[in-house]
C-alpha positions as CSV (number, residue, x, y, z in Angstrom):
1,M,25.1,-38.7,-1.3
2,P,23.6,-36.6,-4.1
3,P,26.0,-34.9,-6.5
4,V,26.8,-31.4,-6.2
5,F,25.6,-29.2,-9.1
6,D,27.7,-26.0,-8.5
7,W,30.5,-27.0,-10.8
8,W,29.7,-23.8,-12.9
9,G,30.5,-21.7,-9.9
10,R,34.0,-23.1,-9.2
11,E,37.3,-22.2,-10.6
12,T,38.4,-25.2,-12.8
13,H,42.0,-26.6,-12.2
14,R,43.9,-26.4,-15.4
15,G,46.8,-28.6,-14.2
16,T,50.4,-28.3,-15.2
17,P,51.5,-28.2,-18.8
18,V,52.4,-31.6,-20.4
19,V,55.6,-32.0,-22.1
20,V,56.3,-35.1,-24.3
21,K,59.7,-35.8,-25.6
22,M,60.6,-37.8,-28.7
23,D,63.4,-40.2,-29.1
24,N,65.1,-37.6,-31.2
25,P,66.2,-34.8,-28.8
26,N,65.9,-32.2,-31.6
27,W,62.1,-32.4,-31.5
28,S,59.6,-31.7,-28.7
29,I,55.8,-31.2,-28.3
30,S,54.6,-28.9,-25.6
31,D,51.0,-28.9,-24.6
32,A,50.3,-25.7,-22.6
33,D,46.7,-24.5,-22.2
34,D,45.5,-26.5,-25.1
35,D,48.0,-25.0,-27.5
36,F,50.5,-27.4,-29.1
37,V,53.7,-25.9,-30.2
38,I,56.0,-27.9,-32.5
39,S,59.4,-26.4,-32.9
40,S,62.5,-27.5,-34.6
41,T,65.9,-27.0,-33.1
42,R,67.7,-28.8,-35.8
43,S,70.9,-27.0,-36.6
44,G,70.8,-24.6,-39.4
45,K,66.9,-24.5,-39.6
46,K,65.9,-22.1,-36.7
47,G,62.4,-20.8,-36.9
48,V,61.4,-23.5,-39.6
49,R,58.4,-25.7,-38.4
50,G,58.8,-29.4,-39.2
51,K,56.7,-32.4,-38.6
52,N,56.7,-36.1,-39.0
53,A,54.5,-39.1,-38.5
54,K,55.6,-39.7,-34.8
55,Q,54.9,-36.1,-33.9
56,L,51.5,-36.2,-35.4
57,T,50.7,-39.5,-33.7
58,W,51.6,-38.1,-30.2
59,V,49.5,-34.9,-31.0
60,L,46.5,-36.9,-31.9
61,L,47.0,-39.2,-28.8
62,L,47.1,-36.1,-26.5
63,K,44.1,-34.6,-28.2
64,A,42.2,-37.8,-27.9
65,H,43.1,-38.1,-24.3
66,K,41.9,-34.6,-23.4
67,A,38.6,-35.2,-25.4
68,A,38.0,-38.5,-23.6
69,G,38.5,-36.7,-20.3
70,C,35.9,-34.1,-21.3
71,L,33.5,-36.8,-22.4
72,A,34.0,-38.7,-19.1
73,S,33.3,-35.6,-16.9
74,F,30.3,-34.7,-19.0
75,G,29.1,-38.2,-18.8
76,S,29.7,-38.3,-15.1
77,A,27.6,-35.1,-14.7
78,V,24.8,-36.5,-16.7
79,V,24.8,-39.6,-14.6
80,G,24.9,-37.7,-11.4
81,I,22.0,-35.5,-12.5
82,A,19.9,-38.5,-13.6
83,S,20.6,-40.1,-10.2
84,A,19.5,-37.0,-8.4
85,V,16.4,-36.8,-10.5
86,R,15.4,-40.4,-9.7
87,R,15.9,-39.9,-6.0
88,R,14.0,-36.6,-6.2
89,L,11.1,-38.3,-8.0
90,V,11.1,-41.2,-5.6
91,S,11.1,-38.9,-2.5
92,G,7.9,-37.1,-3.9
93,R,8.5,-34.0,-1.8
94,T,6.5,-31.3,-3.8
95,D,6.2,-27.7,-3.1
96,E,2.4,-27.9,-2.3
97,A,3.0,-30.7,0.2
98,D,5.7,-28.6,2.0
99,E,3.4,-25.6,2.1
100,M,0.6,-27.7,3.7
101,E,3.0,-28.9,6.3
102,E,4.1,-25.4,7.0
103,E,0.5,-24.3,7.5
104,E,0.0,-27.2,10.0
105,D,3.2,-26.2,11.8
106,E,2.1,-22.7,11.9
107,E,-1.2,-23.6,13.6
108,E,0.6,-25.8,16.2
109,D,3.3,-23.3,17.0
110,R,3.2,-19.7,15.6
111,G,6.7,-19.1,16.9
112,K,8.3,-21.6,14.4
113,S,7.0,-19.9,11.3
114,A,8.7,-17.2,9.5
115,M,5.6,-16.2,7.6
116,V,3.6,-13.1,8.7
117,I,0.1,-12.1,7.5
118,L,0.3,-8.3,7.2
119,S,-3.3,-7.6,6.8
120,P,-5.6,-10.6,7.2
121,P,-8.2,-10.5,4.4
122,G,-10.7,-12.3,6.5
123,D,-11.3,-15.9,7.7
124,E,-13.0,-17.0,4.5
125,A,-10.2,-15.6,2.3
126,V,-7.6,-17.3,4.5
127,S,-9.4,-20.7,4.3
128,S,-9.7,-20.4,0.5
129,R,-6.1,-19.2,0.0
130,T,-4.8,-22.7,-0.9
131,T,-7.6,-23.3,-3.3
132,R,-6.9,-20.0,-5.1
133,S,-3.2,-20.7,-5.4
134,R,-3.9,-23.9,-7.2
135,R,-6.0,-22.5,-9.9
136,L,-3.1,-21.6,-12.1
137,Y,-1.6,-25.1,-11.7
138,S,-5.0,-26.8,-12.6
139,F,-5.2,-24.6,-15.8
140,I,-1.7,-25.5,-16.8
141,K,-2.4,-29.2,-16.1
142,A,-5.5,-29.2,-18.1
143,F,-3.8,-27.5,-20.9
144,L,-1.0,-30.1,-20.9
145,F,-3.5,-32.9,-21.3
146,V,-5.3,-31.2,-24.1
147,S,-1.8,-30.6,-25.8
148,L,-0.8,-34.3,-25.5
149,A,-4.1,-35.3,-27.1
150,M,-3.6,-32.8,-29.9
151,L,-0.1,-34.0,-30.4
152,L,-1.3,-37.6,-30.9
153,F,-4.0,-36.4,-33.1
154,E,-1.5,-34.4,-35.2
155,I,0.9,-37.4,-35.4
156,A,-2.0,-39.5,-36.7
157,A,-2.9,-36.9,-39.3
158,Y,0.8,-36.7,-40.3
159,I,1.0,-40.5,-40.9
160,N,-2.3,-40.4,-42.7
161,G,-1.3,-37.5,-44.9
162,S,-4.3,-35.3,-44.0
163,H,-2.1,-32.5,-42.7
164,A,-0.9,-31.6,-46.3
165,I,-4.4,-30.8,-47.6
166,S,-5.3,-27.1,-47.5
167,P,-8.3,-25.9,-45.3
168,E,-10.2,-25.0,-48.5
169,I,-9.9,-28.6,-49.8
170,H,-10.9,-29.8,-46.4
171,R,-14.0,-27.7,-46.6
172,L,-15.0,-29.0,-49.9
173,V,-14.3,-32.5,-48.8
174,S,-16.5,-32.1,-45.8
175,E,-19.3,-30.6,-47.9
176,S,-19.3,-33.5,-50.4
177,F,-20.7,-37.0,-49.7
178,G,-17.5,-38.7,-50.7
179,V,-15.7,-38.4,-47.3
180,H,-13.6,-41.5,-47.0
181,G,-13.1,-42.6,-43.4
182,F,-14.2,-41.2,-40.1
183,F,-10.7,-39.9,-39.2
184,L,-10.6,-37.6,-42.3
185,W,-14.0,-36.1,-41.4
186,V,-12.9,-35.4,-37.7
187,Y,-9.7,-33.8,-38.9
188,T,-11.6,-31.7,-41.4
189,T,-14.0,-30.5,-38.8
190,W,-11.1,-29.7,-36.5
191,M,-9.3,-27.6,-39.2
192,M,-12.5,-25.7,-39.9
193,I,-13.0,-24.9,-36.2
194,R,-9.5,-23.7,-35.7
195,V,-9.3,-21.6,-38.9
196,D,-12.6,-19.9,-38.3
197,Y,-12.8,-19.6,-34.5
198,I,-9.5,-20.4,-32.7
199,A,-6.8,-18.9,-34.9
200,P,-8.2,-15.3,-35.2
201,P,-8.5,-14.5,-31.4
202,L,-5.3,-16.3,-30.7
203,Q,-3.5,-14.2,-33.4
204,F,-4.9,-11.1,-31.9
205,L,-3.8,-11.9,-28.4
206,A,-0.3,-12.8,-29.8
207,N,-0.2,-9.4,-31.6
208,V,-1.1,-7.7,-28.4
209,C,1.6,-9.5,-26.5
210,V,4.2,-8.8,-29.2
211,A,3.2,-5.1,-29.1
212,L,3.7,-5.1,-25.3
213,F,7.0,-7.0,-25.7
214,L,8.3,-4.3,-28.2
215,I,7.2,-1.4,-26.0
216,Q,8.9,-2.9,-22.9
217,S,12.0,-3.6,-25.1
218,A,12.0,0.0,-26.3
219,D,11.9,1.1,-22.6
220,R,14.9,-1.0,-21.7
221,F,16.8,0.3,-24.8
222,I,16.1,3.9,-23.7
223,L,17.3,3.1,-20.3
224,C,20.5,1.7,-21.7
225,L,21.0,4.8,-23.8
226,G,20.6,6.9,-20.8
227,C,23.2,4.8,-19.0
228,F,25.5,5.1,-21.8
229,W,25.2,8.9,-21.9
230,I,25.9,9.0,-18.1
231,R,29.0,7.0,-18.6
232,L,30.1,9.1,-21.6
233,K,29.6,12.4,-19.9
234,G,30.8,11.2,-16.5
235,I,27.6,12.4,-14.7
236,K,27.2,11.6,-11.2
237,P,25.6,13.3,-8.1
238,E,27.9,15.8,-6.3
239,S,27.6,16.9,-2.8
240,K,27.8,20.5,-1.7
241,L,30.8,19.7,0.4
242,T,34.1,20.2,-1.5
243,T,36.1,18.3,1.1
244,S,35.2,15.2,3.1
245,P,35.5,15.1,6.9
246,D,38.9,14.0,8.3
247,D,40.3,13.1,11.6
248,K,41.2,16.8,12.4
249,D,37.5,17.7,12.1
250,L,36.6,14.9,14.4
251,E,39.1,16.1,17.1
252,S,38.2,19.7,16.9
253,G,34.6,19.1,17.3
254,V,33.3,20.6,14.0
255,K,29.6,19.5,13.8
256,D,28.8,20.9,10.4
257,Y,29.8,17.7,8.6
258,F,28.4,15.3,11.3
259,P,24.6,15.6,11.8
260,M,22.9,13.3,14.2
261,V,22.3,9.9,12.4
262,L,20.1,6.9,13.6
263,V,21.1,3.5,12.3
264,Q,18.4,0.9,12.3
265,I,18.9,-2.9,11.8
266,P,15.7,-4.7,11.5
267,M,15.9,-8.4,11.8
268,C,13.9,-11.6,12.4
269,N,15.4,-14.9,13.4
270,E,18.7,-13.9,11.6
271,K,21.0,-16.2,13.7
272,E,23.3,-16.7,10.7
273,V,24.1,-13.0,10.0
274,Y,23.3,-10.9,13.1
275,H,26.9,-10.6,14.3
276,Q,28.1,-9.5,10.8
277,S,25.5,-6.7,10.5
278,I,25.9,-5.5,14.1
279,A,29.7,-5.4,13.7
280,A,29.6,-3.6,10.4
281,A,27.2,-0.9,12.0
282,C,29.3,-0.5,15.0
283,N,32.5,0.1,12.9
284,L,30.9,3.0,10.9
285,D,33.3,5.9,10.9
286,W,31.3,8.6,12.6
287,P,31.5,10.5,15.9
288,K,30.2,8.3,18.7
289,N,28.1,11.1,20.2
290,D,26.4,11.8,16.8
291,I,25.2,8.2,16.1
292,L,22.9,5.7,17.6
293,I,22.5,2.1,16.5
294,Q,19.1,0.4,16.9
295,V,18.9,-3.3,16.7
296,L,15.3,-4.0,16.1
297,D,14.8,-7.7,16.8
298,D,11.6,-9.3,15.8
299,S,12.9,-12.8,16.5
300,D,10.5,-15.3,18.0
301,D,13.2,-17.8,18.6
302,P,14.5,-17.5,22.1
303,I,18.1,-18.7,21.3
304,T,18.4,-16.1,18.6
305,R,17.0,-13.4,20.8
306,C,19.6,-14.3,23.5
307,L,22.4,-14.3,21.1
308,I,21.5,-10.9,19.6
309,K,21.1,-9.3,23.0
310,E,24.5,-10.7,24.2
311,E,26.1,-9.3,21.1
312,V,24.6,-5.9,21.7
313,V,25.8,-5.9,25.3
314,K,29.3,-6.7,24.2
315,W,29.4,-3.8,21.8
316,Q,27.9,-1.6,24.5
317,R,30.9,-2.5,26.8
318,T,33.2,-1.2,24.1
319,G,31.6,2.3,24.2
320,V,29.4,2.0,21.1
321,R,26.0,3.8,21.5
322,I,23.8,0.8,20.5
323,V,20.4,-0.3,22.0
324,Y,18.4,-3.6,21.7
325,R,14.6,-3.4,20.9
326,H,12.4,-6.5,20.8
327,R,8.6,-6.4,20.1
328,L,6.2,-8.8,21.8
329,N,3.7,-8.1,18.9
330,R,5.1,-8.7,15.4
331,E,2.2,-7.0,13.7
332,G,3.2,-5.5,10.3
333,Y,6.6,-7.2,10.2
334,K,9.3,-5.0,8.9
335,A,7.1,-1.9,8.4
336,G,5.6,-2.4,11.9
337,N,9.1,-2.8,13.4
338,L,10.5,0.4,11.8
339,K,7.3,2.3,12.7
340,S,7.6,1.2,16.3
341,A,11.3,2.2,16.4
342,M,10.6,5.7,15.0
343,N,8.0,6.3,17.9
344,C,10.8,6.5,20.4
345,D,11.1,9.8,22.2
346,Y,14.9,10.2,21.4
347,V,14.3,10.0,17.7
348,K,13.4,13.7,17.5
349,D,17.0,14.5,18.3
350,Y,18.2,12.9,15.1
351,E,18.1,14.4,11.5
352,F,18.8,11.4,9.5
353,V,18.1,7.6,9.6
354,T,19.9,4.9,7.6
355,I,18.5,1.3,7.4
356,F,20.6,-1.9,6.9
357,D,18.8,-5.3,6.6
358,A,20.4,-8.1,8.6
359,D,22.6,-9.4,5.9
360,F,24.0,-6.0,4.9
361,Q,27.6,-5.1,5.7
362,P,28.4,-1.4,5.0
363,S,31.8,-0.1,4.8
364,P,33.2,2.1,7.5
365,D,33.0,5.2,5.3
366,F,29.4,4.6,4.2
367,L,28.0,7.6,6.2
368,K,30.8,9.9,5.1
369,R,30.0,9.2,1.5
370,T,26.2,9.5,1.7
371,V,25.2,12.0,4.3
372,P,27.1,15.0,2.7
373,H,24.6,14.9,-0.2
374,F,22.0,16.3,2.1
375,K,24.2,19.3,2.9
376,E,22.5,22.6,1.8
377,N,19.9,20.8,-0.3
378,D,16.7,20.6,1.7
379,E,14.8,19.0,-1.3
380,I,16.7,15.7,-1.0
381,G,14.8,13.1,1.0
382,L,16.7,9.9,0.3
383,V,20.2,8.8,-0.7
384,Q,20.3,5.3,-1.9
385,A,23.6,3.2,-2.3
386,R,24.2,0.3,-4.6
387,W,24.2,-3.4,-3.5
388,S,27.2,-5.6,-4.1
389,F,27.1,-9.4,-3.4
390,V,29.5,-11.5,-1.5
391,N,28.2,-14.8,-3.0
392,K,27.5,-13.9,-6.6
393,D,29.8,-16.7,-7.9
394,E,28.5,-19.4,-5.5
395,N,26.3,-21.3,-8.0
396,L,24.4,-20.8,-11.3
397,L,21.4,-19.3,-9.5
398,T,23.4,-16.5,-7.8
399,R,25.2,-15.8,-11.1
400,L,21.9,-15.2,-12.9
401,Q,20.5,-13.1,-10.0
402,N,23.7,-10.9,-10.2
403,I,22.9,-10.2,-13.9
404,N,19.5,-9.1,-13.1
405,L,20.4,-6.9,-10.0
406,C,23.4,-5.4,-11.8
407,F,21.1,-4.1,-14.6
408,H,18.7,-2.9,-12.0
409,F,21.3,-0.8,-10.1
410,E,23.6,0.2,-12.9
411,V,20.8,1.1,-15.4
412,E,17.3,1.5,-13.9
413,Q,18.2,3.1,-10.6
414,Q,21.0,5.2,-11.9
415,V,19.1,6.6,-15.0
416,N,15.9,7.3,-13.0
417,G,18.0,9.0,-10.2
418,I,19.9,11.2,-12.6
419,F,17.1,12.2,-14.9
420,L,14.0,12.0,-12.7
421,N,15.2,12.3,-9.1
422,F,13.0,9.4,-8.3
423,F,13.3,5.6,-8.0
424,G,12.0,2.9,-5.8
425,F,13.7,2.7,-2.5
426,N,15.4,-0.7,-2.1
427,G,14.5,-1.0,1.5
428,T,18.0,-1.0,2.8
429,A,21.5,0.6,2.3
430,G,19.8,4.0,2.1
431,V,19.8,7.2,4.2
432,W,16.5,9.0,4.8
433,R,15.9,12.5,6.0
434,I,13.6,11.9,9.0
435,K,11.6,15.0,8.0
436,A,10.9,13.4,4.7
437,L,9.6,10.2,6.3
438,V,7.3,12.1,8.6
439,D,6.0,14.3,5.8
440,A,5.3,11.3,3.7
441,G,3.1,9.7,6.5
442,G,5.7,7.4,8.0
443,W,5.9,3.6,7.6
444,L,2.7,1.9,6.8
445,E,1.8,-1.7,7.2
446,R,-0.6,-2.1,4.3
447,T,1.7,-3.8,1.8
448,T,4.7,-6.2,1.8
449,V,6.8,-3.6,-0.1
450,E,6.9,-0.9,2.5
451,D,10.0,0.5,1.0
452,M,8.4,1.2,-2.4
453,D,5.3,2.5,-0.5
454,I,7.2,5.1,1.4
455,A,9.2,6.1,-1.7
456,V,6.1,6.7,-3.8
457,R,4.4,8.8,-1.0
458,A,7.6,10.9,-0.6
459,H,7.7,11.5,-4.3
460,L,4.1,12.7,-4.3
461,K,5.1,15.2,-1.6
462,G,7.9,16.6,-3.8
463,W,11.0,15.1,-2.3
464,K,13.9,14.2,-4.5
465,F,16.0,11.1,-4.4
466,V,19.8,10.6,-5.1
467,Y,21.4,7.4,-6.2
468,L,25.1,6.8,-5.7
469,N,26.3,4.1,-8.1
470,D,29.8,4.2,-6.7
471,V,28.9,3.6,-3.1
472,E,28.4,-0.1,-2.5
473,C,26.9,-2.1,0.4
474,Q,27.7,-5.8,0.6
475,C,24.9,-8.4,1.1
476,E,23.8,-11.9,0.2
477,L,21.9,-13.5,-2.6
478,P,19.4,-16.3,-2.1
479,E,21.4,-19.5,-2.8
480,S,18.4,-21.9,-3.1
481,Y,15.6,-21.7,-5.6
482,E,13.0,-22.1,-2.8
483,A,14.2,-18.9,-1.1
484,Y,14.6,-17.0,-4.4
485,R,11.2,-18.0,-5.5
486,K,9.5,-16.8,-2.3
487,Q,11.5,-13.5,-2.5
488,Q,10.4,-12.9,-6.1
489,H,6.7,-13.5,-5.2
490,R,6.8,-10.8,-2.7
491,W,8.7,-8.4,-4.9
492,H,6.1,-8.8,-7.6
493,S,2.8,-9.2,-5.7
494,G,3.6,-6.1,-3.4
495,P,3.9,-3.5,-6.3
496,M,0.6,-4.5,-7.7
497,Q,-1.0,-4.3,-4.3
498,L,0.5,-0.9,-3.8
499,F,-0.6,0.3,-7.2
500,R,-4.2,-0.4,-6.3
501,L,-3.8,1.6,-3.1
502,C,-1.8,4.5,-4.4
503,L,-3.5,5.1,-7.8
504,P,-6.1,7.5,-6.4
505,A,-3.5,9.4,-4.4
506,I,-1.3,9.7,-7.6
507,I,-4.2,11.1,-9.7
508,R,-5.1,13.6,-7.0
509,S,-1.5,14.7,-6.3
510,K,-0.1,18.1,-7.3
511,I,3.0,16.8,-9.0
512,S,3.2,17.5,-12.8
513,F,1.5,15.5,-15.4
514,W,4.7,14.0,-16.6
515,K,5.6,12.7,-13.1
516,K,2.1,11.2,-12.9
517,S,2.5,9.5,-16.2
518,N,5.9,8.1,-15.3
519,L,4.5,6.6,-12.0
520,I,1.5,5.1,-13.5
521,F,2.6,3.9,-17.0
522,L,6.4,3.3,-16.6
523,F,7.0,2.6,-12.9
524,F,4.0,0.5,-12.2
525,L,2.3,-0.8,-15.4
526,L,5.1,-1.3,-17.9
527,R,7.9,-2.5,-15.5
528,K,5.8,-4.3,-12.8
529,L,2.7,-5.5,-14.7
530,V,3.5,-5.8,-18.5
531,L,6.8,-7.6,-18.1
532,P,5.6,-10.7,-16.2
533,F,2.3,-10.7,-18.2
534,Y,3.8,-10.9,-21.7
535,S,6.7,-13.2,-20.6
536,F,4.3,-15.9,-19.2
537,T,1.6,-15.4,-21.8
538,L,3.7,-15.1,-24.9
539,F,6.4,-17.7,-24.3
540,C,4.7,-20.1,-22.0
541,I,1.0,-20.1,-23.4
542,I,0.7,-18.6,-26.9
543,L,3.9,-20.1,-28.4
544,P,3.0,-23.7,-27.5
545,I,-0.5,-23.2,-28.7
546,T,0.7,-21.9,-32.1
547,M,2.4,-25.3,-32.7
548,F,-1.0,-26.9,-32.7
549,I,-2.8,-24.0,-34.4
550,P,-0.5,-23.2,-37.3
551,E,-2.8,-20.7,-38.7
552,A,-1.7,-18.4,-35.8
553,E,2.0,-17.8,-35.9
554,L,4.8,-16.0,-34.2
555,P,7.6,-14.7,-36.4
556,S,11.2,-15.9,-35.7
557,W,12.4,-12.4,-34.6
558,V,10.0,-12.4,-31.7
559,I,11.2,-15.9,-30.6
560,C,14.9,-15.4,-31.1
561,Y,16.3,-12.0,-32.2
562,V,14.6,-9.5,-30.0
563,P,15.0,-11.7,-26.8
564,A,18.6,-12.2,-27.6
565,I,19.2,-8.5,-28.1
566,M,17.5,-7.7,-24.8
567,S,19.4,-10.3,-22.9
568,F,22.6,-8.9,-24.4
569,M,21.6,-5.4,-23.1
570,N,20.8,-6.7,-19.7
571,I,24.1,-8.5,-19.4
572,L,26.2,-5.4,-20.3
573,P,26.5,-4.0,-16.8
574,S,28.1,-7.4,-15.7
575,P,30.3,-8.3,-18.7
576,K,32.0,-11.1,-16.8
577,S,28.6,-12.9,-16.9
578,F,28.5,-13.0,-20.8
579,P,29.1,-16.8,-20.9
580,F,25.7,-17.2,-19.1
581,I,23.6,-15.2,-21.6
582,V,21.7,-18.2,-22.8
583,P,20.9,-19.6,-19.3
584,Y,19.9,-16.1,-18.3
585,L,17.4,-15.8,-21.1
586,L,15.9,-19.2,-20.4
587,F,15.8,-18.7,-16.7
588,E,14.0,-15.3,-16.9
589,N,11.2,-17.0,-18.9
590,T,11.1,-19.7,-16.4
591,M,10.7,-17.4,-13.5
592,S,7.7,-15.7,-15.4
593,V,5.4,-18.4,-13.9
594,T,6.2,-17.3,-10.4
595,K,6.2,-13.5,-11.3
596,F,2.9,-13.8,-13.2
597,N,1.2,-15.7,-10.3
598,A,2.5,-13.1,-7.8
599,M,1.4,-10.2,-10.0
600,I,-2.1,-11.6,-10.3
601,S,-2.2,-12.3,-6.6
602,G,-1.3,-8.6,-5.8
603,L,-3.6,-7.2,-8.4
604,L,-6.7,-9.3,-7.3
605,Q,-5.8,-9.0,-3.6
606,L,-5.6,-12.7,-3.1
607,G,-4.4,-14.2,0.2
608,S,-0.8,-14.9,-0.9
609,A,-0.4,-11.2,-1.5
610,Y,-0.3,-10.6,2.2
611,E,2.3,-13.2,3.0
612,W,5.8,-12.2,4.1
613,V,8.5,-14.9,4.0
614,V,11.9,-14.2,5.5
615,T,14.5,-14.8,2.8
616,K,16.9,-17.5,4.1
617,K,20.5,-16.3,4.7
618,S,23.7,-18.3,4.8
619,G,25.9,-15.9,6.7
620,R,28.6,-15.5,4.1
621,A,31.1,-12.6,4.3
622,S,34.1,-11.4,2.4
623,E,37.5,-12.3,3.6
624,G,38.2,-8.7,4.8
625,D,35.0,-8.5,6.7
626,L,35.7,-11.8,8.5
627,H,39.1,-10.4,9.6
628,L,37.5,-7.2,10.8
629,L,34.7,-9.0,12.6
630,A,37.1,-11.4,14.3
631,H,39.4,-8.4,15.4
632,H,36.6,-6.4,16.9
633,K,35.0,-9.4,18.6
634,K,38.3,-10.2,20.3
635,E,38.4,-6.7,21.6
636,A,34.8,-6.9,22.9
637,D,35.5,-10.2,24.6
638,E,38.6,-8.8,26.3
639,K,36.5,-6.0,27.8
640,L,33.7,-8.4,28.7
641,P,35.4,-11.6,29.9
642,V,32.4,-13.0,31.7
643,R,28.7,-13.0,30.7
644,S,26.8,-10.0,31.9
645,E,24.3,-10.6,34.7
646,S,21.6,-8.9,32.6
647,A,22.1,-11.4,29.8
648,P,19.8,-14.4,29.7
649,D,20.9,-17.9,30.6
650,L,21.7,-19.3,27.2
651,D,22.3,-22.8,28.5
652,A,18.7,-23.1,30.0
653,V,17.1,-21.7,26.9
654,L,19.2,-23.9,24.6
655,K,18.2,-27.0,26.6
656,E,14.6,-26.1,26.4
657,K,14.7,-25.4,22.7
658,L,16.5,-28.6,21.9
659,E,13.9,-30.7,23.9
660,K,11.1,-29.1,21.8
661,E,12.9,-29.6,18.5
662,C,13.7,-33.2,19.2
663,K,10.0,-34.0,19.5
664,K,9.5,-33.1,15.9
665,E,12.6,-33.1,13.7
666,K,12.3,-32.1,10.1
667,K,15.0,-33.0,7.5
668,K,15.9,-30.5,4.8
669,H,15.4,-31.5,1.3
670,N,15.1,-30.3,-2.2
671,R,11.5,-29.8,-3.5
672,I,9.7,-30.7,-6.7
673,Y,7.9,-27.7,-8.2
674,R,4.8,-29.0,-9.9
675,K,3.8,-25.8,-11.9
676,E,7.3,-25.7,-13.4
677,L,7.4,-29.4,-14.2
678,T,4.0,-29.2,-15.9
679,I,5.0,-26.4,-18.1
680,A,8.2,-28.2,-18.9
681,F,6.2,-31.2,-20.3
682,L,3.9,-28.7,-22.1
683,L,6.8,-27.0,-23.9
684,L,8.5,-30.3,-24.7
685,T,5.1,-31.6,-26.2
686,A,4.9,-28.4,-28.3
687,A,8.5,-29.0,-29.4
688,A,7.7,-32.4,-30.6
689,R,4.8,-31.0,-32.5
690,S,6.9,-28.4,-34.1
691,L,9.0,-31.1,-35.7
692,L,6.0,-32.1,-37.9
693,S,5.9,-28.7,-39.4
694,A,9.6,-28.3,-39.7
695,Q,9.7,-25.0,-37.6
696,G,13.4,-25.0,-36.8
697,I,13.9,-21.9,-34.6
698,H,10.6,-22.6,-32.7
699,F,11.7,-26.2,-32.0
700,Y,15.0,-25.2,-30.6
701,F,13.5,-22.6,-28.4
702,L,10.8,-24.7,-27.1
703,L,13.2,-27.6,-26.5
704,F,15.7,-25.7,-24.4
705,Q,13.0,-23.6,-22.7
706,G,11.4,-27.0,-21.8
707,I,14.6,-28.3,-20.4
708,S,15.1,-25.2,-18.4
709,F,11.6,-25.6,-16.8
710,L,12.5,-29.3,-16.2
711,L,15.7,-28.4,-14.3
712,V,13.9,-25.8,-12.2
713,G,10.9,-27.9,-11.6
714,L,13.3,-30.7,-10.2
715,D,15.1,-28.1,-8.1
716,L,18.4,-28.8,-9.8
717,I,19.4,-25.1,-9.9
718,G,20.9,-23.3,-6.9
719,E,21.9,-24.9,-3.5
720,Q,21.7,-28.7,-3.4
721,I,21.1,-30.5,-0.1
722,D,23.1,-33.6,0.6
């Protein structure tokens, strides 16, 4: 059984204090939480510390015992990781092999695939999709081979002493006829080429990336200042209602506070979380006659469809106004699902619509805390709530995701909402004015980020957005690197795809020049394009090259100090995560490969930009949610003791499903990510080269960054499969 690598997410057991008594009852040594207190109770000498050889011996023995225990646990972890690495390499399960298997399965049975092509770019583009996706890997692999050759060449020059000669002397030596040895002539030629032809453009590219890095860092610093100002002044959106609705209002039938609200729950094969999301929506504290819940099921799995439909029937029997909708044609995935639901005739009777993804669990007072912000303010088109995470402490991967998303909600969304009245809709946990959706053109199926698309189009129409940082909606974080990687690919390819589509509309729109500049340069270019570009180019390409081209250099403050300051600022919204600041910095640079590849895919409209992969859920919920869910399911079961006649025969469907799955059973496994592994060896090669030039800070950065890529490439971060 492979070792479990989630020890960083568990609470360590400190054990009971150890008390050691000496032969002399007047002395005692107490070891409690690593603090040794030596006290003297000798008569007449209270409060005076004393010590003897026996005491010191016991103290040293206890210290040695604890140190040996720490070393033993560390050694066991190292052995466990080494064992997992060996098994993973022997299994040879790479990400590209799995993707090819998924494509074959998709051709055999479309129903088993969770991947949807939103807008097929053509048969030729689809057939060449795999070839295009491998170009980045081929480039990195070739670059690695060149780096290894250069490392061997530089080591030979170091042993020979040629590296210590200046380029000018090398030039004179090469022009003279007294060149001693073929190696000296080759090294001299190489130095002339890199000084005259390679170093200048490389230094120029490095300076451009550093400039972009500083601009993006300044943007983050300004956002943090804005967040600090909001905290200092206590600024937050206020609704026009001075009092919130209470039970008396509900009984008296006062409708001013309770407009008609439509709740939509889009889902697709969400068998792990469907019951939680449906239960949370059905328990929203809102008059029953003023709310309708739509369960928009795009599942192609017959068992999942049956389970969801039975769950809806149970809640219908309890008096909840809830309907089940299933599309036979899954065109457009989530955007198509929402668009289809908004075309229902009864939607015209509702004023607002709120959307919850399948893993979201809103609190009962969610609508009471969000809908009042629309009261007497016809310019508000969207009210967005914050996300909170039930599994943020599950493993190292979820902890690092929590740092990123806390900064996004606490800083980016809050500052943009307060000062600009605009931000990107997060796709869920938000309430839309239906009039704003219609005015913006409704849901479109042209990108994989339909939430950002509708937000930009509504902003161009003049609608304002409100962000509520104190209203939270619980959800899940991806616990495996595979799921997180696919999610980030969609989140970073979609905005670039949308930018190409929206740029003409932004330029022609009637909004102010400042709003146009904010959309183009800050919202899209700086935060969606520049960040993954310089992260990958500067730290994964240029920095390793400078180790072999020392004439082009990066200063230490670019490698160490500025990234450390930026990481410190990013971690401020989640201060409990401060011990993970170094892994966070390294992991963000590691993810730059996936983000850069996704950004290029969306910008150039490659085939992978049209893929939608459903993020895997585990079905976790907080303890309070589980008790609430169990209570209401018990009530529903009492009111519906037998299965409804309209419900499908689950036993027959289950039997048919099992027979089909037994024919081709697939075992879950951890993957090996070849791009990340290749860059890991590249960075470690550059780290070895930096030792020859005694570049200390560069060596440590390249070493730890290479180890970070190595761990991610071997899928040793996140959920581990036994």
